[in-house]
C-alpha positions in Angstrom: 42.8 33.8 -15.4 42.0 37.1 -17.3 41.9 38.9 -14.0 45.5 37.8 -13.2 46.7 39.0 -16.6 44.9 42.3 -16.0 46.7 42.7 -12.7 50.1 41.9 -14.4 49.4 44.4 -17.1 48.6 47.2 -14.6 51.8 46.5 -12.8 53.8 46.3 -16.0 52.4 49.6 -17.3 53.6 51.4 -14.1 57.2 50.7 -15.0 57.0 51.5 -18.7 58.7 54.8 -19.8 57.6 56.2 -23.1 58.8 56.8 -25.8 60.6 53.5 -26.6 62.9 52.4 -29.3 61.9 49.0 -30.8 65.4 48.5 -32.2 67.3 49.1 -29.0 65.0 47.3 -26.6 62.6 44.9 -28.4 61.8 42.9 -25.2 60.4 46.1 -23.5 58.4 47.0 -26.6 56.8 43.5 -26.6 56.0 43.7 -22.9 54.4 47.1 -23.4 52.4 45.9 -26.4 51.1 42.8 -24.5 50.2 44.9 -21.4 48.5 47.5 -23.6 46.6 44.8 -25.5 45.4 43.1 -22.4 44.1 46.4 -20.9 42.5 47.5 -24.2 40.7 44.1 -24.3 39.5 44.3 -20.7 38.6 48.0 -20.2 35.9 49.8 -22.1 36.9 53.3 -21.0 40.5 53.2 -22.2 42.4 56.4 -23.0 45.3 56.5 -25.4 48.8 56.7 -24.0 50.9 59.8 -24.9 54.2 59.5 -26.6 53.9 56.0 -27.8 56.8 56.4 -30.3 57.3 53.7 -32.8 55.0 50.7 -32.3 51.5 51.9 -31.8 49.2 52.9 -34.7 45.6 53.9 -35.2 44.6 50.2 -35.6 44.5 49.6 -31.8 41.5 51.9 -31.5 39.4 49.8 -33.9 39.8 46.5 -32.1 36.7 45.2 -30.2 36.6 45.3 -26.4 35.4 42.5 -24.2 32.4 43.4 -22.0 32.7 40.3 -19.9 35.3 39.7 -17.2 
C-alpha cells in the first residue's frame, strides 16, 4: 500500500507549482503537504523543495525517515 501512496505522491508533486497561498487554495496546500510527507517518509536522500512559501518549516527536516518499504 505504501508503494501506491509513493506513486501517487510522485505524480502529485509533478503538478504542484510553488509558491502557494494557503488562504487562497487550501486544498492544494493540503495535497502538497501530504505528498511531501509521504515522500519524506519513504526516501532517505530527500532534497528540500525551493520556494515553499507559507506552509513548510524547518520541522520537516527533523522527522524520522522509514528505511523499510
